[in-house]
ROMI-177445 format. One record per residue (C-alpha): chain; residue in one letter; x, y negated, z. Coordinates in Angstrom, 1 decimal. Example, Ala and Ser with C-alpha at 12.3 -4.5 7.8 and 13.67 -1.06 7.14 Angstrom:
+-------+------+--------+--------+--------+
| chain | resn |      X |      Y |      Z |
+-------+------+--------+--------+--------+
|     A |    A |   12.3 |    4.5 |    7.8 |
|     A |    S |   13.7 |    1.1 |    7.1 |
+-------+------+--------+--------+--------+
% end
This chain:
+-------+------+--------+--------+--------+
| chain | resn |      X |      Y |      Z |
+-------+------+--------+--------+--------+
|     A |    M |   61.9 |  -67.4 |  154.3 |
|     A |    G |   60.4 |  -67.6 |  157.8 |
|     A |    D |   59.2 |  -71.2 |  157.5 |
|     A |    V |   57.2 |  -70.6 |  154.3 |
|     A |    F |   53.5 |  -70.0 |  154.2 |
|     A |    N |   51.1 |  -69.4 |  151.3 |
|     A |    G |   47.7 |  -69.9 |  152.8 |
|     A |    A |   45.4 |  -73.0 |  152.4 |
|     A |    W |   47.8 |  -75.1 |  150.4 |
|     A |    A |   48.0 |  -72.4 |  147.6 |
|     A |    D |   44.2 |  -72.2 |  147.4 |
|     A |    R |   43.8 |  -76.0 |  147.4 |
|     A |    Y |   46.3 |  -76.4 |  144.6 |
|     A |    A |   44.6 |  -73.7 |  142.5 |
|     A |    A |   41.3 |  -75.6 |  142.8 |
|     A |    L |   42.9 |  -78.7 |  141.3 |
|     A |    S |   42.9 |  -77.2 |  137.8 |
|     A |    E |   39.5 |  -75.5 |  137.8 |
|     A |    P |   38.2 |  -76.3 |  134.3 |
|     A |    Q |   34.9 |  -77.9 |  135.2 |
|     A |    T |   35.2 |  -79.2 |  138.7 |
|     A |    G |   38.9 |  -79.7 |  139.3 |
|     A |    P |   40.4 |  -83.2 |  139.0 |
|     A |    L |   43.1 |  -81.7 |  136.7 |
|     A |    G |   40.7 |  -79.5 |  134.9 |
|     A |    R |   39.7 |  -80.0 |  131.2 |
|     A |    A |   36.4 |  -81.8 |  132.0 |
|     A |    A |   38.1 |  -84.4 |  134.2 |
|     A |    L |   41.0 |  -85.0 |  131.9 |
|     A |    S |   38.7 |  -85.5 |  128.9 |
|     A |    E |   37.3 |  -88.5 |  130.7 |
|     A |    A |   40.6 |  -90.1 |  131.5 |
|     A |    G |   41.2 |  -93.6 |  130.1 |
|     A |    L |   44.3 |  -95.2 |  128.5 |
|     A |    F |   47.4 |  -95.7 |  130.7 |
|     A |    L |   49.9 |  -98.5 |  130.2 |
|     A |    C |   53.5 |  -97.3 |  130.6 |
|     A |    G |   56.5 |  -99.6 |  130.6 |
|     A |    I |   59.0 | -101.0 |  130.6 |
|     A |    S |   62.1 |  -98.9 |  129.8 |
|     A |    A |   62.8 |  -96.2 |  127.2 |
|     A |    C |   65.9 |  -94.2 |  126.1 |
|     A |    I |   67.0 |  -90.9 |  124.7 |
|     A |    D |   68.1 |  -88.4 |  127.3 |
|     A |    A |   71.0 |  -86.1 |  126.5 |
|     A |    R |   70.5 |  -83.1 |  128.7 |
|     A |    V |   73.5 |  -80.9 |  129.8 |
|     A |    D |   73.5 |  -77.7 |  131.8 |
|     A |    M |   76.4 |  -78.0 |  134.2 |
|     A |    Q |   77.4 |  -74.4 |  133.4 |
|     A |    D |   78.4 |  -75.9 |  130.0 |
|     A |    I |   80.7 |  -78.7 |  131.1 |
|     A |    Q |   84.0 |  -76.8 |  130.7 |
|     A |    P |   85.5 |  -79.5 |  128.4 |
|     A |    L |   85.0 |  -82.0 |  131.3 |
|     A |    L |   86.5 |  -79.5 |  133.8 |
|     A |    D |   89.5 |  -79.0 |  131.6 |
|     A |    A |   90.3 |  -82.7 |  131.2 |
|     A |    P |   93.2 |  -84.3 |  133.0 |
|     A |    A |   92.2 |  -85.3 |  136.5 |
|     A |    E |   93.3 |  -89.0 |  135.9 |
|     A |    S |   91.4 |  -89.3 |  132.6 |
|     A |    P |   87.9 |  -90.8 |  132.5 |
|     A |    A |   86.6 |  -87.3 |  131.6 |
|     A |    G |   88.4 |  -85.8 |  134.6 |
|     A |    Q |   87.1 |  -88.5 |  136.9 |
|     A |    L |   83.5 |  -87.9 |  135.6 |
|     A |    A |   84.0 |  -84.2 |  136.2 |
|     A |    S |   85.1 |  -84.9 |  139.8 |
|     A |    L |   82.1 |  -87.1 |  140.4 |
|     A |    L |   79.7 |  -84.5 |  139.1 |
|     A |    L |   81.2 |  -81.6 |  141.0 |
|     A |    A |   81.2 |  -83.6 |  144.3 |
|     A |    R |   77.5 |  -84.4 |  143.9 |
|     A |    A |   76.5 |  -80.9 |  142.8 |
|     A |    G |   78.5 |  -79.4 |  145.7 |
|     A |    R |   76.4 |  -81.5 |  148.1 |
|     A |    G |   73.2 |  -80.9 |  146.3 |
|     A |    I |   72.9 |  -84.7 |  145.5 |
|     A |    G |   71.4 |  -85.8 |  142.3 |
|     A |    G |   70.5 |  -89.5 |  141.6 |
|     A |    E |   71.7 |  -91.9 |  139.0 |
|     A |    V |   75.1 |  -93.5 |  138.5 |
|     A |    R |   76.7 |  -96.1 |  136.3 |
|     A |    F |   80.0 |  -94.8 |  134.9 |
|     A |    D |   82.4 |  -97.3 |  133.3 |
|     A |    W |   83.6 |  -95.4 |  130.2 |
|     A |    A |   82.7 |  -97.0 |  126.9 |
|     A |    D |   83.8 |  -94.0 |  124.8 |
|     A |    G |   82.0 |  -91.6 |  127.1 |
|     A |    P |   78.9 |  -91.0 |  125.0 |
|     A |    A |   80.9 |  -90.2 |  121.8 |
|     A |    W |   83.3 |  -88.0 |  123.8 |
|     A |    L |   80.5 |  -86.0 |  125.3 |
|     A |    R |   78.5 |  -85.7 |  122.0 |
|     A |    E |   81.6 |  -84.2 |  120.3 |
|     A |    R |   82.3 |  -81.6 |  123.0 |
|     A |    L |   79.2 |  -80.6 |  125.0 |
|     A |    K |   76.1 |  -78.7 |  124.1 |
|     A |    L |   73.3 |  -81.3 |  124.3 |
|     A |    R |   69.5 |  -81.2 |  124.2 |
|     A |    F |   67.8 |  -84.5 |  123.4 |
|     A |    A |   64.5 |  -85.7 |  124.8 |
|     A |    L |   62.5 |  -88.9 |  125.5 |
|     A |    G |   63.7 |  -90.7 |  128.6 |
|     A |    G |   62.6 |  -93.5 |  130.9 |
|     A |    T |   60.0 |  -93.4 |  133.6 |
|     A |    G |   57.2 |  -94.9 |  131.6 |
|     A |    P |   57.7 |  -92.7 |  128.5 |
|     A |    Q |   58.3 |  -89.6 |  130.6 |
|     A |    A |   55.0 |  -90.2 |  132.5 |
|     A |    A |   53.3 |  -90.8 |  129.1 |
|     A |    W |   54.7 |  -87.6 |  127.7 |
|     A |    V |   53.3 |  -85.7 |  130.8 |
|     A |    L |   49.9 |  -87.3 |  130.3 |
|     A |    G |   50.0 |  -86.6 |  126.5 |
|     A |    Q |   50.5 |  -82.9 |  127.2 |
|     A |    L |   47.3 |  -83.0 |  129.2 |
|     A |    G |   45.4 |  -84.7 |  126.4 |
|     A |    V |   45.5 |  -88.2 |  128.0 |
|     A |    R |   46.6 |  -91.2 |  126.0 |
|     A |    S |   49.2 |  -93.8 |  127.0 |
|     A |    L |   50.6 |  -96.9 |  125.5 |
|     A |    V |   54.4 |  -97.2 |  125.9 |
|     A |    A |   56.9 | -100.1 |  125.6 |
|     A |    V |   59.6 |  -99.2 |  123.0 |
|     A |    E |   61.6 | -102.1 |  121.5 |
|     A |    D |   64.4 |  -99.8 |  120.2 |
|     A |    R |   62.4 |  -98.1 |  117.4 |
|     A |    H |   65.4 |  -96.5 |  115.7 |
|     A |    A |   64.8 |  -93.2 |  114.0 |
|     A |    A |   66.4 |  -91.1 |  116.7 |
|     A |    M |   64.2 |  -92.6 |  119.3 |
|     A |    L |   60.9 |  -92.3 |  117.3 |
|     A |    R |   61.7 |  -88.6 |  116.7 |
|     A |    E |   61.5 |  -87.9 |  120.4 |
|     A |    I |   58.2 |  -89.6 |  121.1 |
|     A |    P |   55.5 |  -86.8 |  121.2 |
|     A |    K |   51.9 |  -87.0 |  120.0 |
|     A |    G |   49.5 |  -88.6 |  122.4 |
|     A |    V |   52.1 |  -91.3 |  123.3 |
|     A |    L |   51.1 |  -94.5 |  121.5 |
|     A |    L |   53.0 |  -97.6 |  120.4 |
|     A |    A |   51.6 | -101.1 |  119.6 |
|     A |    E |   52.2 | -102.5 |  116.1 |
|     A |    K |   50.3 | -105.3 |  114.4 |
|     A |    G |   47.5 | -105.3 |  116.9 |
|     A |    A |   46.8 | -101.6 |  116.6 |
|     A |    L |   47.6 |  -98.4 |  118.6 |
|     A |    K |   49.8 |  -96.1 |  116.5 |
|     A |    T |   51.6 |  -92.8 |  116.8 |
|     A |    A |   55.4 |  -92.8 |  116.5 |
|     A |    D |   55.4 |  -91.3 |  113.0 |
|     A |    T |   53.3 |  -94.2 |  111.6 |
|     A |    V |   55.2 |  -97.2 |  113.0 |
|     A |    S |   58.0 |  -99.1 |  111.2 |
|     A |    V |   61.6 |  -98.0 |  112.0 |
|     A |    R |   63.8 | -100.8 |  113.3 |
|     A |    G |   66.8 | -101.4 |  115.5 |
|     A |    S |   70.1 |  -99.6 |  116.0 |
|     A |    H |   70.9 |  -96.4 |  118.0 |
|     A |    I |   71.8 |  -97.2 |  121.6 |
|     A |    P |   73.9 |  -94.6 |  123.5 |
|     A |    E |   71.9 |  -91.9 |  125.3 |
|     A |    I |   71.6 |  -91.5 |  129.0 |
|     A |    F |   73.3 |  -88.2 |  130.0 |
|     A |    I |   71.5 |  -85.8 |  132.4 |
|     A |    F |   73.7 |  -83.2 |  134.1 |
|     A |    E |   71.5 |  -80.5 |  135.6 |
|     A |    F |   72.6 |  -78.0 |  138.2 |
|     A |    T |   70.8 |  -75.1 |  139.9 |
|     A |    A |   71.1 |  -73.8 |  143.4 |
|     A |    G |   73.3 |  -70.8 |  143.7 |
|     A |    R |   74.7 |  -71.0 |  140.1 |
|     A |    P |   78.5 |  -71.6 |  140.3 |
|     A |    I |   80.1 |  -74.6 |  138.4 |
|     A |    G |   83.9 |  -74.5 |  138.4 |
|     A |    G |   84.8 |  -73.8 |  142.0 |
|     A |    I |   81.6 |  -75.0 |  143.7 |
|     A |    V |   78.2 |  -73.5 |  144.3 |
|     A |    P |   75.3 |  -76.0 |  144.5 |
|     A |    I |   73.1 |  -75.7 |  147.6 |
|     A |    R |   70.2 |  -77.4 |  145.9 |
|     A |    S |   68.9 |  -77.8 |  142.4 |
|     A |    S |   68.9 |  -81.3 |  141.0 |
|     A |    R |   70.4 |  -83.5 |  138.3 |
|     A |    V |   72.9 |  -86.4 |  138.0 |
|     A |    I |   71.8 |  -89.1 |  135.6 |
|     A |    V |   74.9 |  -90.9 |  134.1 |
|     A |    R |   74.6 |  -94.3 |  132.3 |
|     A |    F |   77.6 |  -95.6 |  130.4 |
|     A |    C |   76.0 |  -99.1 |  129.8 |
|     A |    D |   73.3 | -101.3 |  131.1 |
|     A |    R |   70.5 | -100.9 |  128.6 |
|     A |    G |   68.1 | -103.5 |  130.0 |
|     A |    I |   64.3 | -103.4 |  129.8 |
|     A |    Q |   62.4 | -102.9 |  126.6 |
|     A |    L |   61.3 | -106.4 |  125.5 |
|     A |    D |   58.5 | -105.0 |  123.3 |
|     A |    A |   56.4 | -108.1 |  122.5 |
|     A |    E |   53.8 | -106.0 |  120.8 |
|     A |    F |   53.4 | -103.7 |  123.8 |
|     A |    E |   53.1 | -106.7 |  126.1 |
|     A |    A |   50.4 | -108.4 |  123.9 |
|     A |    M |   48.4 | -105.2 |  123.5 |
|     A |    S |   48.6 | -104.3 |  127.2 |
|     A |    R |   47.4 | -107.7 |  128.2 |
|     A |    R |   44.4 | -107.2 |  125.9 |
|     A |    L |   43.6 | -103.8 |  127.2 |
|     A |    A |   44.4 | -104.3 |  130.9 |
|     A |    S |   40.7 | -104.9 |  131.8 |
|     A |    S |   39.7 | -101.5 |  130.5 |
|     A |    A |   42.8 |  -99.4 |  131.1 |
|     A |    A |   42.9 |  -96.6 |  133.7 |
|     A |    A |   46.1 |  -97.7 |  135.4 |
|     A |    G |   49.5 |  -99.4 |  134.7 |
|     A |    L |   53.0 |  -98.1 |  135.4 |
|     A |    L |   56.2 | -100.1 |  135.3 |
|     A |    S |   59.8 |  -99.1 |  136.0 |
|     A |    G |   63.3 |  -99.4 |  134.6 |
|     A |    L |   64.8 | -102.4 |  136.3 |
|     A |    N |   67.6 | -100.1 |  137.6 |
|     A |    D |   68.9 | -100.0 |  133.9 |
|     A |    V |   69.6 | -103.8 |  134.0 |
|     A |    A |   73.0 | -105.3 |  134.8 |
|     A |    V |   73.0 | -106.3 |  138.4 |
|     A |    D |   73.5 | -110.0 |  137.6 |
|     A |    K |   70.4 | -110.0 |  135.4 |
|     A |    V |   68.0 | -108.0 |  137.7 |
|     A |    R |   66.3 | -111.0 |  139.2 |
|     A |    T |   65.6 | -112.5 |  135.7 |
|     A |    S |   64.3 | -109.2 |  134.3 |
|     A |    S |   62.2 | -108.6 |  137.4 |
|     A |    R |   60.6 | -112.0 |  136.9 |
|     A |    H |   59.7 | -111.0 |  133.4 |
|     A |    V |   58.3 | -107.6 |  134.3 |
|     A |    F |   56.2 | -108.8 |  137.2 |
|     A |    A |   54.8 | -111.7 |  135.2 |
|     A |    L |   53.3 | -109.1 |  132.9 |
|     A |    S |   51.9 | -107.1 |  135.8 |
|     A |    R |   50.4 | -110.3 |  137.2 |
|     A |    D |   48.6 | -110.8 |  133.9 |
|     A |    W |   47.3 | -107.2 |  134.1 |
|     A |    K |   46.1 | -107.8 |  137.6 |
|     A |    A |   44.4 | -111.0 |  136.7 |
|     A |    A |   42.6 | -109.2 |  133.9 |
|     A |    G |   41.2 | -106.7 |  136.4 |
|     A |    L |   43.5 | -103.7 |  136.2 |
|     A |    A |   43.0 | -102.1 |  139.6 |
|     A |    T |   46.0 |  -99.8 |  139.9 |
|     A |    I |   49.4 | -101.1 |  139.0 |
|     A |    H |   52.3 |  -98.9 |  140.1 |
|     A |    F |   56.0 |  -99.7 |  140.2 |
|     A |    E |   58.4 |  -96.9 |  140.5 |
|     A |    L |   61.5 |  -98.2 |  142.2 |
|     A |    A |   64.4 |  -95.8 |  141.2 |
|     A |    G |   68.0 |  -96.2 |  142.4 |
|     A |    Y |   70.2 |  -99.3 |  142.1 |
|     A |    A |   73.9 | -100.0 |  142.2 |
|     A |    T |   73.7 | -102.5 |  145.0 |
|     A |    R |   71.4 | -103.4 |  147.9 |
|     A |    Q |   71.2 | -106.9 |  146.5 |
|     A |    A |   69.7 | -105.6 |  143.2 |
|     A |    I |   66.9 | -103.9 |  145.2 |
|     A |    E |   66.3 | -107.1 |  147.1 |
|     A |    D |   66.1 | -109.0 |  143.8 |
|     A |    V |   63.4 | -106.6 |  142.6 |
|     A |    L |   61.4 | -106.7 |  145.7 |
|     A |    A |   61.6 | -110.5 |  145.9 |
|     A |    E |   59.7 | -110.8 |  142.6 |
|     A |    A |   57.3 | -107.9 |  143.2 |
|     A |    G |   55.2 | -109.4 |  146.0 |
|     A |    G |   51.5 | -109.8 |  144.9 |
|     A |    A |   52.3 | -108.5 |  141.4 |
|     A |    I |   51.6 | -104.8 |  141.9 |
|     A |    T |   49.2 | -102.6 |  144.0 |
|     A |    S |   51.4 |  -99.5 |  144.4 |
|     A |    L |   55.1 |  -98.7 |  144.9 |
|     A |    G |   56.8 |  -95.3 |  144.7 |
|     A |    M |   60.2 |  -93.8 |  145.1 |
|     A |    S |   62.0 |  -90.6 |  145.9 |
|     A |    H |   62.9 |  -89.9 |  149.6 |
|     A |    S |   66.6 |  -90.3 |  148.7 |
|     A |    E |   65.9 |  -93.7 |  147.3 |
|     A |    L |   64.0 |  -94.7 |  150.4 |
|     A |    L |   66.9 |  -93.5 |  152.6 |
|     A |    A |   69.3 |  -95.6 |  150.5 |
|     A |    M |   67.2 |  -98.6 |  151.6 |
|     A |    D |   66.6 |  -97.4 |  155.2 |
|     A |    P |   68.9 |  -94.6 |  156.4 |
|     A |    E |   66.6 |  -94.1 |  159.4 |
|     A |    A |   63.5 |  -93.3 |  157.3 |
|     A |    H |   63.6 |  -89.5 |  157.7 |
|     A |    H |   60.1 |  -89.8 |  158.9 |
|     A |    P |   59.0 |  -92.3 |  156.3 |
|     A |    M |   55.8 |  -93.8 |  157.8 |
|     A |    E |   57.2 |  -97.0 |  159.3 |
|     A |    A |   59.4 |  -97.8 |  156.4 |
|     A |    L |   56.5 |  -97.4 |  154.0 |
|     A |    L |   54.3 |  -99.5 |  156.2 |
|     A |    E |   56.9 | -102.3 |  156.2 |
|     A |    L |   57.2 | -102.3 |  152.4 |
|     A |    G |   53.4 | -102.3 |  152.1 |
|     A |    E |   53.0 | -105.3 |  154.3 |
|     A |    R |   55.9 | -107.1 |  152.8 |
|     A |    L |   54.7 | -106.8 |  149.2 |
|     A |    G |   50.9 | -107.0 |  149.8 |
|     A |    L |   50.3 | -103.5 |  148.5 |
|     A |    E |   47.5 | -101.0 |  148.7 |
|     A |    R |   49.7 |  -97.9 |  148.8 |
|     A |    V |   53.4 |  -96.9 |  149.1 |
|     A |    C |   54.4 |  -93.3 |  148.3 |
|     A |    V |   57.5 |  -91.2 |  148.5 |
|     A |    H |   58.2 |  -87.7 |  147.1 |
|     A |    A |   60.7 |  -85.1 |  148.3 |
|     A |    D |   61.5 |  -81.5 |  147.4 |
|     A |    T |   58.9 |  -79.8 |  149.6 |
|     A |    W |   56.5 |  -82.6 |  150.5 |
|     A |    A |   55.0 |  -86.0 |  149.4 |
|     A |    A |   53.7 |  -88.8 |  151.6 |
|     A |    A |   52.1 |  -92.2 |  151.4 |
|     A |    V |   50.5 |  -95.0 |  153.4 |
|     A |    T |   47.3 |  -96.4 |  152.0 |
|     A |    V |   44.6 |  -99.0 |  152.9 |
|     A |    N |   42.2 |  -97.1 |  150.6 |
|     A |    D |   40.4 |  -93.7 |  151.0 |
|     A |    P |   43.0 |  -91.4 |  152.6 |
|     A |    K |   41.3 |  -88.3 |  151.1 |
|     A |    E |   41.6 |  -89.8 |  147.6 |
|     A |    E |   45.3 |  -90.5 |  148.4 |
|     A |    E |   45.9 |  -86.9 |  149.5 |
|     A |    L |   44.4 |  -85.7 |  146.3 |
|     A |    A |   46.6 |  -88.1 |  144.3 |
|     A |    L |   49.7 |  -86.8 |  146.1 |
|     A |    M |   48.7 |  -83.2 |  145.4 |
|     A |    A |   48.0 |  -83.9 |  141.8 |
|     A |    G |   51.4 |  -85.5 |  141.5 |
|     A |    C |   53.1 |  -82.5 |  143.2 |
|     A |    A |   51.1 |  -80.0 |  141.1 |
|     A |    I |   52.2 |  -81.6 |  137.8 |
|     A |    A |   55.8 |  -82.0 |  138.9 |
|     A |    S |   56.0 |  -78.4 |  140.1 |
|     A |    A |   54.5 |  -77.1 |  136.9 |
|     A |    R |   57.1 |  -79.0 |  134.9 |
|     A |    A |   59.9 |  -77.6 |  137.2 |
|     A |    A |   58.7 |  -74.1 |  136.5 |
|     A |    H |   58.0 |  -74.6 |  132.8 |
|     A |    G |   61.0 |  -76.6 |  132.0 |
|     A |    A |   59.0 |  -79.4 |  130.2 |
|     A |    P |   55.7 |  -81.2 |  130.7 |
|     A |    A |   53.0 |  -78.5 |  130.8 |
|     A |    G |   49.7 |  -78.5 |  128.9 |
|     A |    T |   48.0 |  -76.5 |  131.7 |
|     A |    I |   48.7 |  -77.2 |  135.3 |
|     A |    A |   49.1 |  -74.0 |  137.4 |
|     A |    T |   51.2 |  -73.2 |  140.4 |
|     A |    D |   54.1 |  -70.8 |  139.6 |
|     A |    P |   53.7 |  -67.5 |  141.5 |
|     A |    A |   57.2 |  -67.9 |  142.9 |
|     A |    A |   56.4 |  -71.4 |  144.4 |
|     A |    E |   56.7 |  -71.8 |  148.1 |
|     A |    F |   54.8 |  -74.0 |  150.5 |
|     A |    H |   56.8 |  -75.3 |  153.4 |
|     A |    P |   55.1 |  -76.8 |  156.5 |
|     A |    V |   54.6 |  -80.5 |  156.2 |
|     A |    P |   57.0 |  -82.1 |  158.7 |
|     A |    F |   54.7 |  -84.9 |  159.7 |
|     A |    E |   51.3 |  -85.3 |  161.4 |
|     A |    N |   48.7 |  -86.1 |  158.7 |
|     A |    F |   46.0 |  -88.8 |  158.5 |
|     A |    V |   47.7 |  -91.0 |  161.1 |
|     A |    R |   46.0 |  -94.4 |  161.4 |
|     A |    K |   47.9 |  -97.6 |  162.2 |
|     A |    G |   46.0 | -100.8 |  161.9 |
|     A |    R |   44.5 | -100.9 |  158.3 |
|     A |    W |   46.9 |  -98.2 |  157.1 |
|     A |    T |   46.6 |  -94.5 |  157.0 |
|     A |    F |   49.6 |  -92.2 |  156.7 |
|     A |    V |   48.9 |  -89.2 |  154.4 |
|     A |    A |   51.2 |  -86.2 |  153.6 |
|     A |    C |   51.0 |  -82.9 |  151.7 |
|     A |    A |   53.1 |  -79.9 |  151.0 |
|     A |    S |   54.4 |  -79.5 |  147.4 |
|     A |    P |   54.7 |  -76.2 |  145.5 |
|     A |    Y |   58.4 |  -75.8 |  145.8 |
|     A |    V |   60.3 |  -74.0 |  143.0 |
|     A |    E |   63.7 |  -73.0 |  144.5 |
|     A |    K |   65.3 |  -72.4 |  141.1 |
|     A |    P |   63.5 |  -74.6 |  138.6 |
|     A |    A |   63.9 |  -74.4 |  134.9 |
|     A |    T |   64.5 |  -78.2 |  135.1 |
|     A |    T |   64.7 |  -81.0 |  137.6 |
|     A |    L |   64.5 |  -83.7 |  134.9 |
|     A |    G |   61.5 |  -86.0 |  135.0 |
|     A |    L |   59.9 |  -84.4 |  138.2 |
|     A |    G |   59.5 |  -87.8 |  139.9 |
|     A |    D |   58.0 |  -89.3 |  136.7 |
|     A |    S |   55.7 |  -86.3 |  136.5 |
|     A |    F |   54.7 |  -86.8 |  140.1 |
|     A |    T |   53.9 |  -90.5 |  139.3 |
|     A |    A |   51.8 |  -89.5 |  136.3 |
|     A |    G |   49.7 |  -87.1 |  138.5 |
|     A |    C |   49.1 |  -89.7 |  141.2 |
|     A |    L |   48.0 |  -92.3 |  138.6 |
|     A |    L |   45.6 |  -89.8 |  137.0 |
|     A |    I |   43.7 |  -89.6 |  140.3 |
|     A |    L |   44.0 |  -93.3 |  141.2 |
|     A |    G |   42.8 |  -94.4 |  137.8 |
|     A |    R |   40.0 |  -91.9 |  137.2 |
|     A |    H |   37.2 |  -94.2 |  138.2 |
|     A |    R |   37.8 |  -96.6 |  135.3 |
|     A |    N |   34.8 |  -95.2 |  133.4 |
|     A |    A |   34.4 |  -95.1 |  129.6 |
|     A |    A |   31.6 |  -97.6 |  129.9 |
|     A |    V |   34.0 | -100.4 |  130.6 |
|     A |    R |   36.4 |  -99.6 |  127.8 |
|     A |    P |   36.3 | -101.5 |  124.5 |
|     A |    A |   36.7 |  -99.7 |  121.2 |
|     A |    L |   40.4 |  -99.0 |  120.7 |
|     A |    H |   41.6 |  -99.2 |  117.1 |
|     A |    Q |   44.1 |  -96.5 |  116.3 |
|     A |    A |   45.6 |  -96.6 |  112.8 |
+-------+------+--------+--------+--------+
% end
């Protein structure tokens, strides 16, 4: 491709994981603290869209046929995202007919999984501790129980199985039915509103550890029924305000996609002063502001409105942010996020070692970098772009985990109390 180059960006990304000096190297990761990750969790049922023939064969007027039409329309346009599909029997129908792969889901747990693969510990919120959920929680991802940090195989089983969230993945150039996707992505389909994880033990433990944690991550309000978003937002941001009051310096909220604009407004109305950082995909930003193809002004507006220190956005070939802090540190955070997301795209799952795939491309950043406006600086970087990824699942969550690794790395071990792990 004529607009692809492999010069300085490739060298800079390679330096990120240098074992002794790189911010994603073994030495740096061994010093990372504990991350607090809430407040949604689920089981993802992954489906390769080459394997959806039972959906394609269903009568067009049936729920299965309507779902097939929705998926094909999105894949044909290269549009992923998340949708709520009203079909109560959908999960059972799909389980019986499609080849599924199960994995841990939810932004907080996905980010924790990524961190765990790198040897970094996280505490996650999981209220629904049924056996199927606990089986999907990997080592390094911790739960709170009776005032202690525990691995999933040592906590008590409780609760009933809640239907999975279905992830339909498609790859650029690989035909599905009569269409050929122009872009690799995934469509996330929810058949119910699961709500946030009201994990009282997580909330109590995270309040206790907030003063010494590296960073906090919250997300999942998009999984709440639209008429309950304001109430759930109030609950989530009351927790983050307690973290902030305890001295937690970096509290990130990942926005995600919502069924209505009012739901977004309900979230943002409660978020002011409760977080320090906000993130989203470029498509999610465009859903709020269709004019935000150059994101700087839209990010600035959100930063000022909510009293934030940074607002970031990630796209296929670039990432960008506005920050009131050190712009070089922000660029490093964006690059760490992109590196970890790209490694997952190439590897097909969270990677234990972060390296740029040899086939990754670096496209020119479409914005001027390090632009100052008042107290803000606009920062952007190229991302190692994998044209035909092994997965597109969890890439935004992986990006967020990488950013937080950098933003939380100055919370030194000297300020951490002893953490009891059973």
